C-alpha positions as CSV (number, residue, x, y, z in Angstrom):
1,M,79.7,85.2,136.4
2,A,83.5,85.2,136.6
3,E,85.6,86.1,133.6
4,E,87.3,83.3,131.8
5,T,91.1,83.4,132.2
6,E,93.6,82.2,129.6
7,E,94.0,79.0,131.6
8,D,90.3,78.3,131.4
9,F,90.0,79.2,127.7
10,V,89.7,76.3,125.3
11,V,90.7,76.7,121.7
12,E,87.9,75.9,119.3
13,S,88.0,75.3,115.6
14,M,86.7,78.3,113.6
15,H,85.3,77.9,110.1
16,Y,83.6,80.3,107.7
17,S,80.6,79.1,105.8
18,R,80.1,81.9,103.2
19,L,82.8,84.1,101.6
20,L,82.4,87.4,99.8
21,L,85.3,88.7,97.8
22,A,85.4,92.3,96.6
23,V,87.4,92.9,93.5
24,D,88.4,96.3,92.1
25,D,88.3,96.6,88.3
26,D,91.0,99.3,88.6
27,D,93.4,97.4,90.8
28,D,94.3,94.0,89.3
29,D,97.3,93.4,91.5
30,S,95.5,93.6,94.9
31,S,92.4,92.0,93.4
32,H,94.4,89.0,92.1
33,K,96.0,88.4,95.5
34,A,92.7,88.6,97.3
35,F,91.2,86.3,94.7
36,N,93.9,83.7,95.2
37,Y,93.3,83.8,99.0
38,A,89.5,83.6,98.6
39,C,89.7,80.7,96.2
40,T,92.0,78.8,98.5
41,V,89.8,79.2,101.5
42,A,86.6,78.5,99.5
43,K,88.1,75.3,98.0
44,V,89.6,74.0,101.2
45,Y,86.5,74.5,103.3
46,E,84.1,73.7,100.4
47,V,82.0,76.9,101.0
48,P,80.2,79.3,98.6
49,L,82.1,82.2,97.2
50,G,80.5,85.4,96.0
51,I,82.6,87.7,93.9
52,V,81.5,91.4,93.8
53,S,82.6,94.3,91.6
54,V,81.1,97.7,91.8
55,L,80.7,100.2,89.0
56,E,81.9,103.4,90.6
57,T,79.4,105.8,89.1
58,G,81.2,108.7,91.0
59,D,84.3,108.1,88.8
60,L,82.3,109.0,85.6
61,N,82.2,112.5,84.3
62,I,78.9,114.2,83.6
63,Y,78.9,113.2,79.9
64,Q,79.8,109.6,80.7
65,S,77.1,109.3,83.4
66,L,74.4,110.7,81.0
67,S,75.4,108.4,78.2
68,P,73.4,105.1,78.2
69,D,75.9,103.5,75.9
70,M,78.9,104.4,78.1
71,L,77.1,103.0,81.2
72,S,76.1,99.9,79.3
73,D,79.7,99.4,78.0
74,R,81.1,99.7,81.6
75,R,78.6,97.3,82.9
76,S,79.5,94.8,80.2
77,E,83.2,95.1,81.0
78,I,82.5,94.5,84.7
79,V,80.3,91.5,83.9
80,A,83.0,90.1,81.6
81,H,85.7,90.5,84.3
82,L,83.4,88.9,86.9
83,N,82.7,85.9,84.6
84,T,86.5,85.5,84.1
85,Y,86.9,85.4,87.9
86,V,84.1,82.8,88.2
87,E,85.6,80.6,85.5
88,K,89.0,80.7,87.1
89,A,87.6,79.9,90.5
90,Q,85.7,77.0,89.1
91,A,88.8,75.7,87.3
92,F,90.7,76.0,90.6
93,G,88.2,73.8,92.2
94,V,85.7,76.1,94.0
95,Q,82.4,74.4,93.7
96,D,79.9,77.3,94.3
97,V,80.8,80.7,92.8
98,Q,78.4,83.5,92.3
99,P,79.2,86.8,90.5
100,L,77.6,89.9,92.0
101,I,77.6,93.4,90.6
102,G,76.6,96.8,92.1
103,E,76.7,100.4,91.2
104,G,77.6,103.4,93.3
105,K,80.2,104.0,96.0
106,P,81.9,100.6,96.5
107,A,82.0,100.4,100.3
108,R,78.4,101.6,100.7
109,V,77.1,99.2,98.0
110,I,79.0,96.3,99.5
111,L,78.0,97.0,103.1
112,E,74.4,98.1,102.4
113,D,73.3,96.0,99.4
114,I,75.5,93.1,98.6
115,A,76.5,91.8,102.0
116,P,73.0,91.8,103.5
117,S,71.6,89.9,100.6
118,F,74.6,87.5,100.1
119,N,75.0,87.1,103.9
120,P,78.8,86.3,104.2
121,D,80.5,85.5,107.4
122,L,83.8,86.6,105.9
123,I,84.5,89.4,103.5
124,I,87.9,89.4,101.7
125,V,89.3,92.6,100.1
126,G,92.7,93.5,98.7
127,S,94.9,96.4,99.8
128,H,96.3,98.9,97.3
129,T,99.9,99.3,96.5
130,A,101.2,102.6,95.4
131,R,104.8,103.8,94.8
132,G,106.3,100.9,96.8
133,H,104.1,101.5,99.8
134,S,101.2,99.2,100.8
135,H,98.3,100.9,102.5
136,I,94.7,100.1,103.1
137,G,92.6,101.9,100.6
138,H,89.5,103.8,101.7
139,V,87.1,101.1,100.5
140,A,88.9,98.3,102.4
141,S,89.2,100.5,105.4
142,E,85.5,101.4,105.5
143,I,84.5,97.8,104.9
144,A,86.8,96.6,107.8
145,R,85.4,99.3,110.1
146,E,81.7,98.8,109.4
147,A,81.0,95.3,108.2
148,N,79.0,92.9,110.4
149,A,81.1,90.0,109.1
150,S,84.8,89.3,109.7
151,V,87.0,91.1,107.2
152,I,90.4,89.9,105.9
153,I,92.5,92.4,104.0
154,V,95.0,90.7,101.7
155,R,98.3,92.3,100.8
């Protein structure tokens, strides 16, 4: 079979049917930009949007990780943030929005737990901005490298 050349190639419309947005509870700026993009795409294409946030248990010190109250408080904060995102997406016009929460290392949880069960064909993440420089954070970079779905990193 001969390879297709640019002259033979036909442009085809490409649409995503299920979006997964990863938001970082510690980086509102990049999360808000990625959220705006995800809501726009989900609304225009009328597709489901999952919004995931991960409780980074590795960021907790030993006393925090052993305190059931501390973990419960952090989970409640993340659930509240996710619910706010869901309400804002619905108010914007996204019809099908689902909050998703995980615990552990964000990239691993998203790649190994959340994405396989939610089954997105597009994952959207924000990039961190620090001291005037935009760079792809380690979570976004790992997701982009290892995800089975397409990944868009929003600046």
